[in-house]
C-alpha positions in Angstrom: -130.2 -151.0 52.2 -131.3 -147.8 50.5 -134.6 -147.9 52.3 -132.9 -148.6 55.6 -130.5 -145.7 55.1 -133.3 -143.3 54.2 -135.3 -144.3 57.3 -132.2 -143.8 59.5 -131.5 -140.4 58.1 -135.2 -139.5 58.6 -135.2 -140.5 62.2 -132.1 -138.6 62.9 -133.7 -135.5 61.5 -136.7 -136.1 63.7 -134.6 -136.4 66.8 -133.1 -132.9 66.5 -134.6 -130.7 69.2 -136.9 -128.1 67.6 -139.2 -125.9 69.7 -141.8 -124.4 67.3 -144.7 -123.7 69.6 -145.9 -120.1 68.9 -147.9 -117.9 71.3 -147.3 -120.3 74.2 -148.1 -119.5 77.9 -145.8 -117.3 80.0 -142.9 -117.3 77.5 -141.4 -120.5 78.9 -139.9 -121.4 75.5 -136.4 -120.1 75.1 -133.7 -120.7 72.5 -132.2 -124.1 73.3 -134.2 -124.8 76.5 -137.6 -124.8 78.1 -138.5 -123.3 81.5 -140.6 -126.3 82.6 -141.1 -125.1 86.2 -141.7 -121.5 85.1 -139.3 -119.9 87.5 -137.5 -117.7 85.0 -134.2 -119.4 85.1 -132.5 -122.6 83.7 -132.5 -125.3 86.3 -130.2 -128.3 85.9 -133.1 -130.5 84.7 -133.9 -127.9 82.0 -130.3 -127.8 80.8 -129.9 -130.0 77.7 -126.1 -130.1 78.2 -126.3 -131.5 81.7 -125.8 -135.3 82.2 -129.0 -137.3 82.5 -128.2 -138.4 86.0 -127.8 -134.8 87.2 -131.0 -133.7 85.5 -132.9 -136.6 87.1 -131.6 -135.8 90.6 -132.4 -132.1 90.2 -136.0 -132.7 89.0 -136.6 -135.3 91.7 -135.5 -132.9 94.4 -138.2 -130.4 93.3 -141.1 -132.9 93.1 -143.6 -133.3 95.9 -145.2 -136.7 96.7 -148.3 -136.0 94.6 -146.2 -135.3 91.6 -144.0 -138.4 92.2 -147.0 -140.8 92.5 -148.6 -139.4 89.4 -145.6 -140.3 87.4 -146.2 -143.9 88.4 -149.4 -144.4 86.5 -150.8 -144.7 82.9 -153.7 -142.6 81.7 -155.4 -144.8 79.1 -156.3 -142.7 76.0 -158.7 -142.7 73.1 -161.8 -142.3 75.3 -161.2 -145.5 77.2 -160.3 -143.7 80.4 -159.3 -140.2 79.2 -162.8 -139.2 78.2 -161.8 -135.9 76.5 -160.2 -135.8 73.1 -158.4 -132.6 74.0 -157.5 -130.8 77.3 -160.4 -129.1 79.1 -160.7 -126.9 82.2 -161.7 -129.8 84.4 -158.3 -131.4 83.9 -157.1 -129.0 86.6 -159.2 -130.9 89.1 -158.4 -134.4 87.8 -155.8 -136.7 89.4 -153.4 -135.9 86.6 -153.3 -132.2 87.5 -149.9 -133.1 89.0 -148.7 -134.9 85.8 -148.9 -138.5 84.5 -146.3 -141.1 83.6 -147.6 -142.0 80.2 -150.7 -141.9 78.0 -151.3 -145.2 76.2 -152.8 -145.6 72.7 -153.9 -141.9 72.4 -155.9 -141.2 69.2 -154.5 -144.3 67.4 -157.8 -145.1 65.7 -159.2 -147.3 68.4 -161.5 -146.4 71.3 -164.6 -144.2 71.2 -163.1 -141.5 69.0 -162.2 -144.0 66.2 -160.6 -142.2 63.3 -161.5 -138.7 64.3 -158.1 -137.8 65.8 -156.1 -140.6 64.1 -156.3 -139.3 60.6 -155.5 -137.0 58.8 -152.1 -137.2 60.5 -151.7 -133.5 60.8 -154.8 -133.4 63.0 -153.5 -136.3 65.0 -150.1 -134.8 65.7 -151.7 -131.4 66.6 -153.9 -133.2 69.1 -150.9 -134.9 70.7 -149.1 -131.6 70.9 -152.1 -129.9 72.5 -152.2 -132.6 75.1 -148.5 -132.5 75.7 -148.6 -128.7 75.9 -151.2 -128.9 78.7 -148.8 -131.1 80.8 -145.8 -128.9 80.0 -147.6 -125.6 80.6 -150.3 -126.3 83.1 -148.6 -128.5 85.6 -146.1 -127.1 88.2 -143.0 -128.8 86.9 -144.1 -129.3 83.3 -143.0 -133.0 83.2 -143.8 -134.2 79.6 -145.9 -137.3 79.0 -144.5 -140.5 77.4 -146.9 -141.4 74.6 -147.0 -145.2 74.5 -148.5 -147.5 71.9 -148.7 -151.1 70.8 -146.5 -152.2 67.8 -146.2 -155.9 67.1 -147.4 -155.8 63.5 -146.5 -152.2 62.7 -147.5 -149.2 64.7 -151.0 -149.6 66.2 -152.3 -146.6 64.4 -154.9 -146.2 61.7 -153.6 -146.7 58.2 -150.0 -147.4 59.3 -148.1 -150.1 57.5 -149.5 -153.5 58.4 -147.0 -156.4 58.7 -147.4 -160.1 59.2 -148.1 -161.4 62.7 -145.1 -162.1 64.8 -145.5 -165.9 64.2 -145.1 -165.1 60.5 -142.2 -162.8 61.1 -140.6 -165.6 63.1 -141.0 -167.9 60.1 -138.8 -165.7 58.0 -135.8 -166.6 60.1 -134.4 -163.3 58.8 -132.7 -161.0 61.3 -132.0 -158.3 58.7 -135.7 -158.3 57.7 -136.9 -157.9 61.3 -134.5 -155.0 61.6 -136.1 -153.4 58.5 -139.6 -153.9 60.0 -138.3 -152.2 63.1 -137.0 -149.3 61.0 -140.4 -148.8 59.3 -142.2 -149.0 62.6 -139.8 -146.6 64.3 -140.1 -144.0 61.5 -143.9 -144.1 61.5 -144.2 -144.0 65.3 -141.8 -141.0 65.4 -143.6 -138.9 62.9 -146.9 -139.7 64.6 -145.6 -138.5 68.0 -145.3 -141.8 69.8 -142.2 -142.2 72.1 -142.6 -145.8 73.5 -143.6 -148.9 71.6 -144.8 -152.0 73.4 -142.8 -154.4 71.2 -141.5 -157.0 70.6 -143.3 -159.9 72.3 -140.6 -162.1 73.6 -142.8 -164.9 74.9 -141.7 -168.4 73.9 -144.7 -170.2 72.5 -144.3 -173.8 73.6 -148.0 -174.7 73.7 -149.9 -174.1 70.4 -153.2 -174.3 72.2 -152.5 -170.9 73.8 -154.3 -168.2 71.9 -151.4 -165.7 71.9 -149.1 -168.1 70.1 -150.0 -166.0 67.1 -148.1 -163.0 68.6 -144.9 -164.9 69.3 -141.8 -165.3 67.1 -141.7 -169.0 67.9 -141.1 -171.7 70.4 -137.3 -171.6 70.6 -135.6 -169.1 73.0 -132.5 -168.5 70.8 -134.6 -167.7 67.7 -137.0 -165.5 69.7 -134.1 -163.7 71.4 -132.1 -163.0 68.2 -135.1 -161.7 66.2 -136.4 -159.6 69.2 -132.9 -158.1 69.5 -133.2 -156.7 66.0 -136.5 -155.1 66.7 -135.4 -153.5 69.9 -132.2 -152.1 68.4 -134.1 -150.7 65.4 -136.7 -148.9 67.6 -134.2 -147.5 70.1 -131.7 -146.1 67.7 -134.5 -143.8 66.6 -134.9 -142.6 70.2 -138.0 -144.6 70.8 -138.2 -146.8 73.9 -138.8 -150.5 73.1 -140.9 -152.2 75.8 -140.7 -156.0 75.3 -143.4 -158.2 76.9 -144.6 -160.2 78.8 -142.0 -160.6 81.6 -142.0 -163.3 82.8 -143.0 -167.0 82.2 -146.2 -165.8 80.8 -146.7 -167.9 77.7 -147.2 -171.3 79.3 -150.4 -171.0 81.4 -151.7 -174.3 82.7 -153.3 -176.3 80.0 -152.4 -173.6 77.4 -155.5 -171.8 78.6 -155.8 -168.1 78.3 -158.9 -166.0 79.2 -159.6 -166.2 82.9 -156.7 -168.6 83.6 -153.5 -166.7 83.0 -151.9 -168.4 85.9 -149.9 -171.4 87.2 -147.2 -172.1 84.6 -145.8 -175.5 85.3 -142.2 -174.8 84.6 -139.1 -176.0 86.6 -136.5 -173.4 87.6 -133.9 -174.5 85.2 -136.4 -174.7 82.3 -137.6 -171.3 83.3 -134.2 -169.8 83.0 -133.2 -171.7 79.9 -136.4 -171.3 77.8 -138.5 -168.5 79.1 -136.1 -165.9 80.5 -133.4 -166.1 77.9 -135.0 -163.9 75.2 -135.5 -161.2 77.9 -131.9 -161.5 79.0 -130.9 -160.8 75.4 -133.3 -157.9 75.2 -131.7 -156.1 78.2 -128.1 -157.3 78.3 -127.4 -157.2 74.6 -130.0 -154.9 73.0 -130.4 -152.5 75.9 -134.2 -152.3 76.0 -135.3 -149.4 78.2 -138.9 -150.7 78.8 -140.5 -153.9 79.9 -144.0 -155.0 80.7 -144.6 -157.2 83.7 -147.1 -160.0 83.3 -150.1 -160.9 85.3 -149.3 -164.6 85.9 -147.6 -166.1 88.9 -144.5 -168.3 89.0 -144.4 -171.0 91.6 -147.1 -169.2 93.5 -145.5 -165.7 93.4 -147.2 -163.1 91.1 -144.6 -161.7 88.8 -145.8 -158.1 89.2 -145.4 -158.5 93.0 -142.0 -160.3 92.8 -138.9 -158.6 94.0 -136.9 -161.5 92.6 -138.1 -161.0 89.0 -138.5 -157.2 88.9 -135.4 -156.2 90.9 -133.0 -159.1 91.5 -133.1 -160.6 88.0 -134.1 -157.6 85.9 -132.0 -154.9 87.5 -129.3 -156.5 89.6 -128.5 -159.4 87.3 -129.2 -158.0 83.9 -128.6 -154.3 84.5 -132.0 -153.0 83.3 -132.0 -149.2 83.5 -135.5 -148.3 82.2 -139.0 -148.5 83.7 -141.3 -151.5 84.3 -144.9 -151.0 83.2 -147.6 -153.5 84.3 -149.8 -155.3 81.9 -153.5 -154.5 82.4 -154.8 -156.0 85.6 -151.4 -157.3 86.7 -151.5 -155.3 89.9 -155.2 -155.9 90.5 -154.7 -159.7 90.1 -152.3 -159.7 93.1 -155.3 -159.3 95.4 -158.2 -160.2 93.0 -157.0 -163.4 91.4 -153.8 -164.7 93.1 -155.2 -163.7 96.5 -151.8 -163.0 98.0 -152.9 -159.5 99.2 -155.9 -158.6 101.3 -157.0 -155.6 99.3 -156.0 -153.2 96.5 -153.8 -151.2 98.7 -151.7 -154.2 99.7 -151.5 -155.2 96.1 -150.1 -151.8 95.2 -147.6 -152.1 98.0 -146.4 -155.5 96.9 -145.9 -154.3 93.3 -144.1 -151.1 94.0 -141.8 -152.6 96.6 -141.1 -155.4 94.1 -139.9 -153.0 91.5 -142.9 -151.9 89.4 -142.6 -148.3 88.1 -145.8 -147.7 86.2 -149.2 -149.3 86.6 -151.4 -149.6 83.5 -155.0 -150.6 83.4 -158.3 -149.8 81.6 -159.4 -147.8 84.6 -158.7 -144.5 86.2 -155.1 -143.9 87.4 -156.6 -142.8 90.7 -157.3 -146.5 91.4 -153.5 -146.9 91.8 -152.3 -143.5 92.8 -154.7 -143.0 95.8 -153.9 -146.4 97.4 -150.2 -145.8 96.8 -150.4 -142.4 98.6 -152.3 -144.0 101.5 -149.6 -146.8 101.7 -146.8 -144.2 101.7 -148.5 -142.3 104.5 -148.7 -145.5 106.6 -145.0 -146.3 106.0 -145.7 -149.4 103.8 -143.7 -147.9 100.9 -140.6 -145.8 101.8 -139.7 -142.4 100.5 -136.5 -144.0 99.2 -138.4 -146.6 97.2 -140.6 -144.0 95.6 -137.6 -141.9 94.7 -135.9 -144.9 93.1 -139.0 -145.8 91.1 -139.6 -142.3 89.9 -136.0 -141.6 89.1 -136.1 -144.7 86.7 -139.1 -143.2 85.0 -137.5 -139.8 84.6 -134.3 -141.4 83.3 -136.3 -142.8 80.4 -138.0 -139.5 79.7 -134.7 -137.7 79.7 -133.1 -140.4 77.4 -136.1 -139.8 75.0 -135.2 -136.1 74.9 -138.7 -135.1 76.1 -137.2 -132.3 78.2 -135.4 -130.9 75.1 -138.3 -131.4 72.6 -141.5 -132.5 74.2 -143.5 -132.0 71.0 -142.6 -135.1 69.0 -144.2 -135.8 65.6 -144.6 -134.0 62.3 -148.0 -134.2 60.7 -146.9 -133.0 57.3 -144.1 -135.4 57.2 -146.4 -138.2 58.4 -148.5 -137.8 55.4 -145.5 -138.7 53.2 -144.0 -141.3 55.4 -146.7 -143.4 57.0 -147.7 -146.3 54.7 -145.4 -145.0 52.0 -144.6 -147.1 49.0 -141.2 -147.9 50.5 -142.8 -149.1 53.7 -145.3 -151.2 51.8 -142.4 -152.8 50.0 -141.0 -154.0 53.3 -144.4 -155.4 54.3 -144.8 -157.2 51.0 -141.3 -158.7 51.4 -142.0 -159.8 54.9 -145.2 -161.5 53.7 -143.3 -163.3 51.0 -140.5 -164.5 53.3 -142.9 -165.7 56.0 -144.6 -168.3 53.7 -143.5 -171.9 54.4 -143.8 -174.7 51.9 -144.8 -177.7 54.0 -145.3 -180.2 51.2 -144.9 -180.3 47.5 -145.6 -183.8 46.2 -144.4 -184.4 42.6 -143.5 -180.7 42.4 -147.1 -179.7 41.9 -146.1 -176.2 42.8 -145.5 -173.8 41.3 -148.6 -173.8 39.1 -148.5 -172.6 35.5 -150.3 -169.4 34.6 -151.8 -171.0 31.6 -154.7 -172.4 33.7 -158.1 -171.6 32.3 -160.2 -172.2 35.5 -159.4 -172.2 39.2 -161.6 -172.6 42.2 -160.6 -170.7 45.3 -162.5 -172.2 48.2 -162.5 -171.7 52.0 -163.5 -169.4 54.8 -160.1 -167.5 54.6 -160.1 -167.2 50.9 -161.8 -163.8 50.8 -161.5 -162.7 54.5 -160.4 -159.3 55.6 -162.1 -158.2 58.8 -161.1 -161.2 61.0 -157.5 -161.0 59.8 -156.9 -157.6 61.3 -155.2 -157.7 64.7 -156.2 -155.4 67.6 -152.5 -154.9 68.3 -151.8 -153.7 64.7 -152.9 -150.8 62.6 -156.6 -150.2 62.6 -158.6 -150.4 59.3 -155.6 -151.9 57.5 -156.2 -152.7 53.8 -155.9 -156.5 53.1 -155.7 -158.0 49.7 -157.3 -161.4 50.0 -156.1 -164.7 48.5 -159.0 -164.7 46.1 -158.2 -161.3 44.8 -154.5 -162.1 44.5 -155.3 -165.2 42.5 -157.6 -163.3 40.2 -155.0 -160.6 39.6 -152.4 -163.3 38.8 -154.7 -165.0 36.3 -156.4 -162.1 34.4 -157.4 -164.4 31.5 -158.7 -167.3 33.6 -162.0 -168.0 35.2 -161.4 -167.8 38.9 -164.4 -168.9 41.0 -164.7 -168.2 44.8 -166.9 -170.1 47.2 -166.6 -169.8 51.0 -167.6 -173.5 51.6 -168.0 -173.0 55.3 -167.4 -170.6 58.1 -164.2 -170.7 60.2 -166.2 -172.3 63.0 -169.6 -174.0 63.1 -172.6 -172.9 65.1 -171.8 -175.3 67.9 -168.1 -174.4 68.3 -166.3 -175.1 70.6 -168.6 -177.9 71.9 -168.3 -179.4 68.4 -164.6 -180.1 69.2 -165.8 -183.0 71.4 -169.3 -183.9 70.2 -170.7 -184.4 66.7 -173.6 -182.2 65.5 -175.7 -182.5 62.4 -174.9 -180.2 59.6 -177.4 -177.4 59.2 -179.2 -176.7 55.9 -177.1 -173.4 55.5 -173.8 -175.3 56.1 -174.9 -178.0 53.6 -175.7 -175.4 51.0 -172.4 -173.7 51.3 -170.6 -176.9 51.1 -172.6 -178.1 48.0 -171.9 -174.8 46.3 -168.1 -175.2 46.9 -168.1 -178.8 45.6 -170.0 -177.7 42.5 -167.4 -175.0 41.8 -164.5 -177.3 42.4 -165.9 -179.8 39.9 -165.8 -177.2 37.1 -162.2 -176.1 37.9 -158.8 -177.5 36.7 -157.2 -176.8 40.0 -158.6 -176.1 43.5 -156.9 -173.8 46.0 -158.3 -174.3 49.5 -157.7 -171.5 51.9 -158.4 -172.8 55.5 -157.1 -172.2 59.0 -158.0 -169.8 61.7 -158.6 -166.1 62.3 -159.3 -163.6 65.1 -162.3 -165.9 65.9 -160.0 -168.8 66.9 -156.5 -167.5 67.7 -155.7 -164.3 69.6 -155.7 -163.1 73.2 -158.5 -165.0 75.0 -158.8 -167.4 72.1 -157.1 -170.6 73.3 -158.2 -174.0 72.1 -158.6 -177.6 73.3 -158.0 -179.1 69.8 -155.4 -178.4 67.1 -157.6 -179.8 64.3 -159.1 -177.6 61.7 -162.1 -176.0 63.4 -165.7 -176.2 62.3 -166.6 -177.9 59.0 -163.2 -177.2 57.4 -161.8 -180.7 57.4 -165.1 -182.1 56.2 -165.0 -179.6 53.3 -161.4 -180.4 52.6 -162.1 -184.2 52.4 -165.1 -183.6 50.1 -163.0 -181.6 47.7 -160.1 -184.0 47.7 -162.4 -186.9 46.8 -163.2 -185.2 43.5 -159.8 -186.2 42.2 -158.7 -182.6 41.2 -155.3 -181.2 42.0 -155.6 -179.5 45.4 -153.4 -176.9 47.0 -154.0 -176.1 50.6 -153.1 -172.6 51.8 -153.2 -172.3 55.6 -153.9 -168.9 57.0 -153.5 -169.3 60.7 -151.6 -168.2 63.8 -150.7 -171.5 65.4 -149.5 -175.0 64.6 -152.3 -177.3 63.5 -152.7 -181.1 63.4 -153.5 -181.3 59.7 -152.8 -185.0 59.5 -155.4 -185.6 56.7 -153.9 -182.8 54.6 -150.4 -184.0 55.0 -151.4 -187.5 53.8 -153.8 -186.6 51.0 -153.2 -183.1 49.8 -150.3 -182.9 47.4 -149.2 -179.3 48.1 -149.4 -177.3 51.4 -148.4 -173.7 52.0 -148.5 -172.1 55.4 -148.8 -168.3 55.2 -149.6 -167.5 58.9 -151.3 -164.1 59.0 -149.4 -162.3 56.2 -150.7 -158.7 56.7 -152.0 -156.4 54.1 -150.2 -158.1 51.1 -151.7 -161.5 52.0 -153.2 -162.3 48.6 -150.3 -161.0 46.5 -147.7 -162.9 48.5 -149.7 -166.1 48.4 -150.5 -165.8 44.7 -146.8 -165.0 43.8 -145.8 -168.2 45.7 -148.4 -170.4 44.1 -147.4 -169.3 40.6 -143.6 -169.3 41.2 -142.9 -165.5 41.2 -141.8 -166.0 44.8 -139.8 -169.1 45.8 -140.9 -169.9 49.4 -138.0 -169.8 51.9 -139.8 -169.6 55.2 -139.1 -172.2 57.9 -141.3 -173.3 60.8 -140.5 -171.5 64.0 -142.8 -174.0 65.9 -143.2 -177.8 65.9 -146.5 -179.1 64.4 -147.6 -182.1 66.6 -149.7 -184.9 65.1 -152.1 -184.7 68.0 -153.0 -182.3 70.8 -152.4 -185.3 73.1 -148.7 -185.0 72.5 -148.4 -181.6 74.2 -146.1 -180.6 75.7 -144.3 -181.2 72.4 -142.0 -178.4 71.3 -138.3 -177.8 70.4 -135.9 -178.2 72.1 -136.5 -181.8 73.3 -135.0 -183.7 76.2 -133.6 -187.2 75.6 -136.4 -189.8 75.2 -139.1 -187.2 75.3 -140.7 -188.6 72.1 -140.1 -192.3 72.7 -142.9 -194.6 71.4 -144.8 -197.0 73.5 -147.0 -198.7 71.0 -150.2 -197.0 72.1 -149.6 -193.4 71.1 -148.5 -191.5 68.0 -144.9 -190.2 68.0 -142.9 -187.7 66.1 -143.7 -184.4 64.6 -146.2 -183.8 61.8 -143.7 -181.1 60.7 -140.5 -180.5 62.7 -139.1 -177.2 64.0 -137.1 -175.5 61.2 -138.9 -177.4 58.4 -139.6 -175.7 55.1 -139.2 -176.7 51.4 -138.2 -174.8 48.3 -138.7 -174.9 44.5 -135.0 -175.4 44.2 -132.4 -177.7 46.0 -129.4 -177.0 48.1 -126.2 -178.9 48.9 -124.0 -178.6 52.0 -120.3 -179.3 52.2 -116.9 -178.3 53.7 -117.7 -178.2 57.4 -114.9 -176.4 59.3 -114.6 -176.1 63.1 -111.9 -173.9 64.5 -110.3 -174.5 66.9 -111.2 -178.1 67.6 -110.1 -177.6 71.2 -110.8 -174.4 73.2 -110.9 -173.1 76.8 -114.1 -172.3 78.7 -113.8 -168.6 77.9 -112.9 -168.9 74.2 -114.9 -168.7 71.0 -115.3 -171.5 68.4 -116.0 -170.7 64.7 -118.1 -173.1 62.6 -118.3 -172.7 58.8 -119.7 -174.5 55.8 -120.4 -174.0 52.1 -124.0 -174.0 50.8 -124.7 -174.3 47.1 -127.9 -173.9 45.1 -128.0 -177.1 43.1 -131.3 -176.5 41.4 -132.6 -174.4 38.5 -134.2 -171.6 40.3 -133.0 -168.8 42.6 -134.0 -169.4 46.1 -133.5 -168.9 49.8 -132.0 -171.3 52.2 -132.0 -171.0 56.0 -128.8 -172.5 57.3 -129.3 -173.7 60.8 -126.6 -174.6 63.4 -127.5 -176.9 66.2 -125.3 -178.0 69.2 -125.3 -180.8 71.7 -123.4 -181.0 74.9 -122.4 -184.7 74.9 -122.0 -185.1 78.6 -123.2 -182.6 81.2 -123.8 -182.4 84.9 -127.6 -182.1 84.3 -129.8 -183.5 81.7 -129.7 -181.1 78.7 -131.5 -181.0 75.3 -130.8 -183.4 72.4 -129.9 -180.4 70.3 -130.2 -176.6 70.7 -130.3 -173.9 68.1 -127.2 -171.7 68.2 -127.1 -170.0 64.9 -129.1 -169.4 61.7 -128.6 -167.4 58.5 -131.1 -166.9 55.7 -129.3 -166.6 52.3 -130.4 -166.1 48.7 -128.5 -168.0 46.0 -128.8 -168.1 42.3 -128.7 -171.4 40.4 -125.2 -172.8 40.8 -124.1 -170.1 43.3 -122.4 -171.1 46.5 -121.6 -169.2 49.7 -119.6 -169.9 52.8 -121.5 -169.3 56.0 -119.6 -168.7 59.3 -121.0 -168.9 62.8 -119.2 -167.9 66.0 -120.1 -169.9 69.1 -119.3 -167.9 72.3 -119.3 -169.1 75.9 -122.9 -167.8 76.3 -123.9 -170.3 73.6 -122.2 -173.3 75.3 -123.1 -172.6 78.9 -125.8 -174.3 80.9 -127.5 -173.9 84.3 -125.6 -176.6 86.2 -126.7 -178.8 89.1 -126.0 -175.9 91.5 -127.9 -173.4 89.2 -124.7 -171.7 88.2 -124.6 -170.6 84.5 -121.2 -171.8 83.2 -119.4 -173.7 80.4 -118.6 -177.2 81.4 -115.5 -178.9 79.9 -116.3 -181.7 77.5 -117.2 -182.6 73.9 -119.8 -180.7 71.9 -121.4 -182.0 68.8 -122.0 -179.6 65.9 -124.9 -180.2 63.5 -125.6 -178.0 60.5 -128.7 -178.4 58.3 -132.0 -177.3 56.8 -134.1 -178.1 59.8 -133.9 -179.6 63.3 -134.4 -183.0 61.7 -132.7 -182.5 58.3 -129.1 -182.4 59.4 -126.5 -182.2 56.5 -123.2 -181.9 58.3 -121.8 -183.0 61.6 -118.6 -182.5 63.6 -117.2 -182.1 67.1 -115.0 -179.8 69.2 -113.8 -180.1 72.8 -113.8 -177.6 75.6 -110.9 -178.0 78.0 -110.6 -176.6 81.6 
């Protein structure tokens, strides 16, 4: 709480308009206002006291078509498209001489300039200010730039605080913790001069084959929506725009294939609304997000970025979205180049702008969008009114950000103290601890005693750093490996590390379907690991995936451990030593052998910079694991689609296929035990517009302090359409001391009870609802019912 309060106060200080630019051109900087159009008087759009709507209208009335169309494009930074590190004279002849909508990932440590302008932070902020000053002082109307950046694991900036992947954040099931992560990210982004963060990812990961499952909070729309809401609110209360992505129906490409596929989600309309759109509805209707990224897939043959239905009817008319829509890279280009629903690039631009797109982003010159757009306007394919509407929405965001009151965001000196501060590292460590899920603990093998004399730490992820750093997170992040964490936890013991095998074998991915002889090098690595295991009292295996196997454009056709990993695991288990398996991975895995033969299994996802410390603390009992699975682990890839929530009979056996989950949604064990009692439902009868309160008492019945995630599930007993067996409608992570108990109360609102009925109307249907409270979707402790009357 102290950390959160401090961060809030800091952000408030940073939001105060302060014009400190000395010796600036033409004396446009005045006390309390800036003469952006350099006409010597305060226009309405330059007046900080005027309403945003009036300022937008005034500025729009002064803009010519070249200036308007330039606001509708991204200039990609860091040498990717914007080749110059700082403004040059030739900018006056570039397409952005009339302004630009936003500059993405400028000097964040990626791209051709690397660290040169990312760190020290004072140099970074000065470079940003120099670029912003050029747009303010050298363009006719001085419209400031929106500096955008990625931010799903912390701000995508060199040496910023590095958090667990979103799949790990989702496994915390902790709304307050996600809000704290957002506070850290907002504070660091603000002092570094960013104004718009492309976060959170609100895709619902229902297919674990898909490579971007690692970037998602989970497979359930309620869980994803509630966690995403916390991130959005934390970012935007610091006057940063939150731009959730990828809208819409992006996360379920045919066959779970990413890469060149990225199309053809096989999702029925009701499922689309219930599962894939719901987190975005929460983002805009409840959290008020002012940005959104449109995806490059189609839905039912209609490309999303060219869909008036999605970008205008649903997003703006139905949900009341007020911000601007930015395209994902290639989303506009795919309209003609992949989906083939437009004859050429100009027609693709026409479709996207008329549909509702505000800003096109791509790793290519903004001229590739702006010039076809101007041509289309000249031919009457896009109306003046449409352009004015799109640009006014962009300007609304820029005024909301305060860019016309203080365009020079960021403070280099303060950034040196704030970015990756000890307080922020504490939040990252806590997130890593809370993300760890104890999948199995036979005979209470864990936690281990620190009296061990020898431990073997084996596996391709045991001492990995490079391939655990995400392109969408801070560059050059420091990562403490599991091997190092174990060594530090056992200073008096002999801790031996052997890699054992690589993440994948030389014939991957063909080795997923065909056997290949082991190479001499592979055999040597395995032999060395086995020899080390023989000399140890306990073996800690660290297996799973990495950026090599799970990320954007890294989808798989198998969920088994890749390469020689399972072969290595079997060889070690046959030695008869106590074995603990630590999974470092970004997706659900079919670790059937491990579940049957390995006594203790921890899943740590991608824990971020404190990976090794969090894992070691958990293995030796300094951290009692309380994470819960936010995805279902299938037994076989052949079961897919196989994700929560399930329809009736969707997992029925037939005698020729495996059934049931390897580990169900919401599963997670602890080093202590919990008891549930005293379920209360009030009222037991309610009208269709009323709320229902559900409460219960949870007690720590064990001998250790620990976290329990109390989960509330609901079933509509009889409905006009087939609904799910149970749906998640509440969750609360609590910490209890031994013997301590706490009453947990959930409030069910009409939104939680409603369904899309047979006429595709979203409404609450009268009838009986079953309440289920428990520790996972399968481990239900308490049940009750209430009735909704007409």
